[in-house]
C-alpha positions as CSV (number, residue, x, y, z in Angstrom):
1,M,-3.3,4.8,-3.6
2,K,-3.7,2.4,-0.6
3,K,-6.6,0.7,-2.4
4,I,-4.5,0.2,-5.5
5,M,-1.5,-1.3,-3.5
6,K,-3.9,-3.6,-1.6
7,T,-5.5,-4.8,-4.9
8,I,-2.1,-5.4,-6.5
9,A,-0.9,-7.3,-3.4
10,A,-4.1,-9.4,-3.4
11,L,-3.7,-10.2,-7.2
12,L,-0.1,-11.1,-6.8
13,F,-0.9,-13.3,-3.8
14,M,-3.7,-15.1,-5.7
15,T,-1.5,-15.6,-8.7
16,V,1.3,-17.2,-6.6
17,V,-1.3,-19.5,-4.9
18,L,-2.9,-20.5,-8.2
19,I,0.5,-21.2,-9.9
20,S,1.7,-23.3,-7.0
21,C,-1.4,-25.5,-7.1
22,G,-0.8,-26.9,-10.6
23,E,0.1,-30.5,-11.4
24,R,3.6,-31.7,-11.0
25,G,5.6,-31.9,-14.2
26,P,7.2,-35.1,-15.6
27,V,10.1,-36.7,-13.8
28,G,13.4,-35.9,-15.3
29,P,16.1,-38.4,-16.4
30,E,18.1,-40.3,-13.8
31,G,21.4,-38.7,-12.9
32,P,24.8,-40.4,-13.1
33,P,25.6,-43.1,-10.5
34,G,27.3,-41.9,-7.3
35,P,30.6,-43.2,-5.9
36,P,30.6,-46.7,-4.5
37,G,29.7,-47.1,-0.8
38,Q,32.0,-48.2,1.9
39,D,32.4,-51.8,2.8
40,G,32.1,-53.0,6.4
41,A,35.9,-52.8,7.0
42,E,36.0,-49.1,6.4
43,I,33.4,-48.2,9.0
44,L,35.0,-50.0,11.9
45,P,36.5,-48.0,14.8
46,T,40.3,-47.8,14.7
47,S,42.6,-47.1,17.6
48,F,46.1,-45.6,17.9
49,E,48.4,-45.2,20.9
50,F,50.8,-42.5,22.0
51,N,52.7,-41.3,25.1
52,A,51.7,-38.0,26.6
53,T,53.8,-35.9,29.1
54,L,52.0,-33.0,30.9
55,T,54.4,-30.7,32.6
56,P,54.9,-26.9,33.1
57,E,57.3,-26.9,30.1
58,N,54.4,-27.7,27.7
59,D,51.7,-25.8,29.7
60,F,50.3,-29.2,30.8
61,E,49.1,-30.1,27.4
62,F,50.2,-32.5,24.7
63,F,49.2,-32.7,21.1
64,N,49.4,-35.8,19.0
65,E,48.6,-35.9,15.3
66,I,46.0,-38.4,14.1
67,P,47.7,-41.0,11.9
68,G,47.5,-40.4,8.2
69,D,45.8,-43.7,7.4
70,I,42.7,-42.7,9.5
71,D,40.2,-40.6,7.5
72,I,38.2,-38.3,9.7
73,I,35.1,-36.4,8.7
74,D,33.3,-33.7,10.7
75,S,30.7,-36.1,12.2
76,D,33.2,-38.7,13.4
77,V,34.2,-38.8,17.1
78,I,37.3,-39.8,19.0
79,I,37.3,-41.1,22.6
80,A,40.5,-41.4,24.7
81,F,41.7,-43.8,27.4
82,V,44.7,-43.8,29.7
83,F,46.6,-47.0,30.5
84,E,46.0,-47.6,34.2
85,D,47.2,-51.0,35.2
86,Y,48.3,-54.4,33.9
87,I,47.0,-57.5,35.7
88,E,49.8,-60.1,35.1
89,E,48.0,-63.2,36.4
90,D,45.1,-62.6,33.9
91,D,47.2,-61.0,31.2
92,L,44.8,-58.0,31.1
93,E,45.3,-54.3,30.5
94,V,43.2,-51.9,32.4
95,W,42.2,-48.7,30.6
96,R,40.4,-45.7,32.0
97,Q,38.3,-43.4,29.9
98,L,39.1,-39.7,29.9
99,P,38.2,-37.3,31.4
100,I,39.5,-38.3,34.8
101,T,38.8,-36.2,37.9
102,E,41.3,-36.4,40.8
103,F,40.9,-34.7,44.1
104,N,44.0,-33.6,46.2
105,S,44.8,-31.3,49.1
106,K,45.0,-28.3,46.7
107,G,41.7,-28.9,45.0
108,T,40.4,-30.7,41.9
109,V,42.4,-31.5,38.8
110,L,41.0,-32.9,35.5
111,I,42.9,-35.0,33.0
112,D,40.9,-34.3,29.8
113,F,41.2,-34.4,26.0
114,D,39.7,-32.8,22.9
115,F,40.3,-33.4,19.2
116,T,40.1,-31.9,15.8
117,M,40.3,-33.5,12.4
118,V,44.1,-33.5,12.6
119,D,45.1,-34.0,16.2
120,V,44.2,-35.1,19.8
121,R,45.1,-32.9,22.7
122,I,45.6,-34.3,26.2
123,F,45.6,-31.6,28.9
124,L,45.3,-30.8,32.6
125,D,42.7,-28.4,34.0
126,A,42.4,-27.5,37.7
127,N,40.6,-25.2,40.0
128,Y,44.0,-24.0,41.4
129,F,47.3,-22.9,39.9
130,L,49.1,-26.0,38.6
131,S,52.7,-26.6,39.6
132,A,55.5,-29.1,38.6
133,S,54.2,-31.6,41.2
134,D,50.9,-31.8,39.3
135,G,52.5,-33.0,36.1
136,Y,52.4,-36.5,34.5
137,Q,55.2,-38.2,32.6
138,D,54.7,-40.7,29.7
139,M,51.1,-41.5,30.1
140,L,50.1,-44.2,27.6
141,I,47.0,-42.9,25.8
142,R,44.8,-45.0,23.5
143,A,42.6,-42.9,21.2
144,V,39.7,-44.6,19.4
145,H,38.3,-43.1,16.2
146,I,34.6,-44.0,15.8
147,P,33.2,-43.2,12.3
148,A,29.8,-41.5,12.4
149,N,28.2,-44.3,10.3
150,F,29.5,-47.1,12.5
151,A,26.8,-46.9,15.1
152,S,24.0,-46.7,12.5
153,K,25.2,-50.0,10.9
154,M,25.3,-51.9,14.2
155,K,22.5,-54.2,15.5
156,T,22.5,-53.2,19.2
157,D,20.4,-56.2,20.3
158,A,22.9,-58.6,18.9
159,L,25.8,-56.7,20.4
160,K,24.5,-57.3,23.9
161,N,25.4,-61.0,23.7
162,I,29.0,-60.5,22.6
163,Q,31.5,-61.3,25.5
164,S,34.9,-61.3,23.9
165,P,37.0,-59.7,21.1
166,D,36.8,-63.0,19.1
167,E,33.0,-63.0,19.3
168,L,33.0,-59.4,18.1
169,E,35.3,-60.3,15.1
170,Q,32.9,-63.1,14.2
171,F,29.9,-60.9,14.5
172,L,31.4,-58.2,12.3
173,G,32.9,-60.7,9.8
174,V,36.3,-58.9,9.9
175,E,39.5,-59.1,11.8
176,I,39.9,-56.3,14.3
177,R,43.4,-54.9,14.2
178,K,45.3,-52.6,16.5
179,L,47.4,-49.9,14.8
């Protein structure tokens, strides 16, 4: 019985090998055209701003919905910044990227964020029990949506020479707008 099983297995194996070694068949007809691709304006990063309050009343976390005019897919990313300062003499805003680690007499506290396809969450995380004195009121947050295909379209060598927002607009060929 073992010899018969081995013979059948060997014949089956040789049949599969011989069948797979044949010539490729003719190419079939071309399928229907796909949907039109995106133009350059649709792949640009977009930002939106909101105020976040982190207190014991909201468990030191704040959720903000992503605006409906921003389409997010699974491979997109969002980065977040907190407004830190305004330099009046130069008319400059200073933004600091999250997460931010702060050290105090109680330990270490982290202002961090995460996101889903529908919202951005700003929250505090600490290596000690948070109290009311650790909270933050009305932090101005700027979230930036970066489409996954944006980076693949950019010419990184040319970007190194860009020094201002006007030069970036000229390089991209579109007006950069703030939502």
